C-alpha positions as a LaTeX table, in Angstrom:
\begin{tabular}{lrrr}
\hline
Residue & $x$ (\AA) & $y$ (\AA) & $z$ (\AA) \\
\hline
Met1 & 106.61 & 37.92 & 87.84 \\
Asp2 & 106.58 & 37.85 & 84.07 \\
Leu3 & 109.44 & 36.54 & 81.96 \\
Gly4 & 110.83 & 40.00 & 81.14 \\
Glu5 & 111.03 & 40.93 & 84.82 \\
Ala6 & 112.71 & 37.59 & 85.59 \\
Ile7 & 115.30 & 38.15 & 82.86 \\
Lys8 & 115.99 & 41.64 & 84.23 \\
Lys9 & 116.35 & 40.32 & 87.77 \\
Val10 & 118.86 & 37.66 & 86.69 \\
Arg11 & 120.77 & 40.16 & 84.50 \\
Glu12 & 121.08 & 42.63 & 87.36 \\
Ala13 & 122.17 & 39.91 & 89.78 \\
Lys14 & 124.85 & 38.93 & 87.29 \\
Gly15 & 126.00 & 42.56 & 87.07 \\
Met16 & 125.46 & 42.77 & 83.33 \\
Ser17 & 124.05 & 45.61 & 81.27 \\
Gln18 & 121.19 & 45.22 & 78.78 \\
Lys19 & 123.66 & 45.92 & 75.98 \\
Glu20 & 126.02 & 43.16 & 77.14 \\
Val21 & 123.23 & 40.59 & 77.19 \\
Ala22 & 121.80 & 41.77 & 73.87 \\
Ile23 & 125.20 & 41.48 & 72.18 \\
Ala24 & 125.99 & 38.09 & 73.74 \\
Ser25 & 122.59 & 36.73 & 72.75 \\
Lys26 & 122.73 & 38.30 & 69.27 \\
Ile27 & 119.46 & 40.15 & 69.80 \\
Asp28 & 118.95 & 43.76 & 68.74 \\
Asn29 & 119.34 & 46.15 & 71.71 \\
Ser30 & 115.89 & 47.66 & 71.27 \\
Asn31 & 114.24 & 44.23 & 70.96 \\
Tyr32 & 116.04 & 43.05 & 74.09 \\
Ser33 & 114.86 & 46.16 & 75.97 \\
Arg34 & 111.28 & 45.50 & 74.89 \\
Ile35 & 111.55 & 41.90 & 76.14 \\
Glu36 & 112.79 & 43.03 & 79.57 \\
Asn37 & 110.15 & 45.73 & 79.83 \\
Gly38 & 107.38 & 43.27 & 78.96 \\
Lys39 & 106.41 & 45.09 & 75.77 \\
Thr40 & 106.92 & 41.99 & 73.63 \\
Asp41 & 106.98 & 38.27 & 74.22 \\
Pro42 & 110.25 & 36.66 & 73.15 \\
Ser43 & 110.39 & 33.59 & 70.96 \\
Phe44 & 111.58 & 30.38 & 72.58 \\
Ser45 & 114.86 & 30.59 & 70.66 \\
Ser46 & 115.41 & 34.12 & 72.01 \\
Val47 & 114.83 & 32.94 & 75.58 \\
Val48 & 117.35 & 30.14 & 75.05 \\
Lys49 & 119.92 & 32.65 & 73.72 \\
Ile50 & 119.29 & 35.04 & 76.63 \\
Ala51 & 119.73 & 32.26 & 79.20 \\
Ala52 & 123.00 & 31.26 & 77.54 \\
Ala53 & 124.20 & 34.88 & 77.48 \\
Leu54 & 123.40 & 35.18 & 81.20 \\
Gly55 & 125.16 & 31.91 & 81.90 \\
Val56 & 122.15 & 30.31 & 83.60 \\
Pro57 & 120.10 & 27.23 & 82.83 \\
Leu58 & 116.87 & 28.04 & 81.02 \\
Tyr59 & 114.72 & 27.00 & 83.99 \\
Asp60 & 116.40 & 29.65 & 86.21 \\
Leu61 & 114.61 & 32.32 & 84.19 \\
Phe62 & 111.29 & 30.81 & 85.23 \\
Lys63 & 112.12 & 30.63 & 88.92 \\
Ala64 & 114.00 & 33.92 & 89.34 \\
Asp65 & 111.57 & 34.93 & 92.09 \\
Glu66 & 112.72 & 32.01 & 94.22 \\
Leu67 & 116.41 & 32.38 & 93.41 \\
Phe68 & 116.68 & 36.11 & 93.99 \\
Ala69 & 113.84 & 36.80 & 96.45 \\
Asp70 & 116.05 & 37.36 & 99.49 \\
Val71 & 118.80 & 39.34 & 97.81 \\
Asn72 & 119.28 & 42.57 & 99.75 \\
Ser73 & 121.48 & 45.47 & 98.66 \\
Phe74 & 124.53 & 44.08 & 100.47 \\
Asp75 & 124.09 & 40.66 & 98.89 \\
Lys76 & 123.36 & 42.16 & 95.49 \\
Ser77 & 126.58 & 44.11 & 95.64 \\
Leu78 & 128.40 & 40.92 & 96.55 \\
Leu79 & 126.67 & 39.04 & 93.73 \\
Glu80 & 127.65 & 41.73 & 91.26 \\
Lys81 & 131.25 & 41.55 & 92.42 \\
Met82 & 131.30 & 37.78 & 92.15 \\
Ala83 & 129.86 & 38.02 & 88.65 \\
Leu84 & 132.79 & 40.24 & 87.74 \\
Val85 & 135.20 & 37.71 & 89.26 \\
Glu86 & 133.74 & 35.08 & 86.95 \\
His87 & 134.82 & 37.19 & 83.98 \\
Leu88 & 138.49 & 37.15 & 85.04 \\
Asp89 & 140.89 & 34.87 & 83.26 \\
Lys90 & 141.99 & 31.67 & 85.00 \\
Lys91 & 145.24 & 33.12 & 86.40 \\
Glu92 & 143.48 & 36.20 & 87.83 \\
Lys93 & 140.73 & 34.03 & 89.37 \\
Thr94 & 143.34 & 31.81 & 91.00 \\
Ala95 & 145.08 & 34.84 & 92.51 \\
Phe96 & 141.78 & 36.32 & 93.70 \\
Tyr97 & 140.70 & 33.10 & 95.39 \\
Ala98 & 144.15 & 32.67 & 96.99 \\
Val99 & 143.87 & 36.13 & 98.57 \\
Leu100 & 140.28 & 35.46 & 99.65 \\
Asp101 & 141.29 & 32.12 & 101.19 \\
Ala102 & 144.13 & 33.84 & 103.08 \\
Phe103 & 141.73 & 36.39 & 104.60 \\
Leu104 & 139.19 & 33.72 & 105.50 \\
Gly105 & 141.93 & 31.54 & 107.02 \\
Lys106 & 143.13 & 34.48 & 109.09 \\
Lys107 & 139.57 & 35.10 & 110.35 \\
Lys108 & 139.10 & 31.44 & 111.28 \\
Met109 & 142.44 & 31.38 & 113.10 \\
Lys110 & 141.61 & 34.57 & 114.99 \\
Asp111 & 138.21 & 33.20 & 116.02 \\
Ala112 & 139.71 & 29.87 & 117.13 \\
Leu113 & 142.39 & 31.59 & 119.22 \\
Ser114 & 139.81 & 33.91 & 120.73 \\
Asn115 & 137.67 & 30.92 & 121.75 \\
Val116 & 140.68 & 29.17 & 123.30 \\
Leu117 & 141.66 & 32.26 & 125.29 \\
Thr118 & 138.13 & 32.84 & 126.59 \\
Asn119 & 137.86 & 29.22 & 127.72 \\
Val120 & 141.16 & 29.28 & 129.66 \\
\hline
\end{tabular}
């Protein structure tokens, strides 16, 4: 996989648009598109800016195949949703995780009770 494909894979996993990454990395939209489509090789400084805009360490762009190889459509959807959660403010994130913890706690309790009842 070339660098442009890796950048695209990470961007999509993060649930970001090309425009969002281009703006955050202060790269012209058309130049960013050419980078992703492999029509131009980015400078090192551009790659550093893109990694920062995507919120990943620079080395993740060079091992995107490994990181995102087993992402199926269900997981990708989940990854996109979690990327959106990361954009919430602190209070909204806290509320989201409290609700999620409540549902997971309920599931664990239900499973534990089910196991107890089947073993009686």
